[in-house]
C-alpha positions as CSV (number, residue, x, y, z in Angstrom):
1,M,112.4,13.1,188.4
2,N,112.4,14.2,184.8
3,Q,108.7,16.1,184.1
4,R,107.6,13.2,181.6
5,D,107.7,10.3,184.0
6,D,104.2,10.9,185.1
7,V,102.8,11.1,182.2
8,I,101.2,8.7,180.6
9,R,99.7,8.3,177.0
10,V,95.8,6.9,177.6
11,D,93.6,5.0,175.9
12,V,91.0,7.3,174.6
13,E,88.2,4.4,172.9
14,R,89.0,2.3,176.1
15,L,88.3,5.3,178.5
16,R,84.9,6.1,176.5
17,A,83.7,2.6,176.5
18,A,84.3,2.3,180.9
19,L,82.7,5.7,181.4
20,V,79.9,4.3,178.8
21,E,79.6,1.3,181.1
22,E,79.8,2.7,184.2
23,T,76.9,5.2,182.8
24,G,75.4,2.7,180.8
25,P,73.1,1.1,183.5
26,A,71.3,4.0,184.4
27,A,70.5,4.9,181.3
28,F,68.8,1.3,180.3
29,V,65.8,1.8,183.8
30,G,65.3,5.5,182.3
31,S,66.9,7.5,183.5
32,P,66.6,10.3,181.1
33,F,69.9,11.9,183.0
34,A,71.6,8.8,182.3
35,M,70.3,8.8,178.9
36,A,71.5,12.2,178.2
37,D,75.0,11.4,180.1
38,V,75.8,8.4,177.8
39,V,75.5,10.7,174.2
40,A,77.5,13.3,175.5
41,L,80.3,10.6,176.2
42,E,80.3,9.6,173.6
43,S,81.0,11.9,171.2
44,A,83.2,13.5,174.1
45,S,86.4,15.0,172.9
46,P,89.1,13.7,174.1
47,Q,89.9,15.8,176.7
48,E,86.2,15.9,178.0
49,L,86.8,12.5,178.5
50,L,89.6,12.9,180.4
51,A,88.0,15.7,182.9
52,E,85.0,13.3,183.2
53,A,87.5,10.4,184.3
54,E,89.1,12.7,186.5
55,R,86.0,14.3,188.4
56,R,84.7,10.4,188.8
57,G,88.5,8.9,190.7
58,Y,89.4,7.3,187.4
59,D,93.3,5.7,188.2
60,M,93.9,6.3,184.2
61,R,96.6,3.9,184.0
62,R,93.9,1.2,184.0
63,F,94.2,3.2,180.6
64,E,97.5,3.4,179.4
65,A,98.1,2.6,175.4
66,R,100.2,0.3,175.0
């Protein structure tokens, strides 16, 4: 198997939107921690977004760039 077979290109903005969408509702009910999380996600680097998605157990194939 080629090493590149399991590598995908991720649409970072779609990933960012999904992370913010998942976090956002808690921010709107007044959780100060969630509000800080949304702000952090909006300014996060691609590497930080990938790390957060991995921490949350996201399947990165959902965000494959087309």
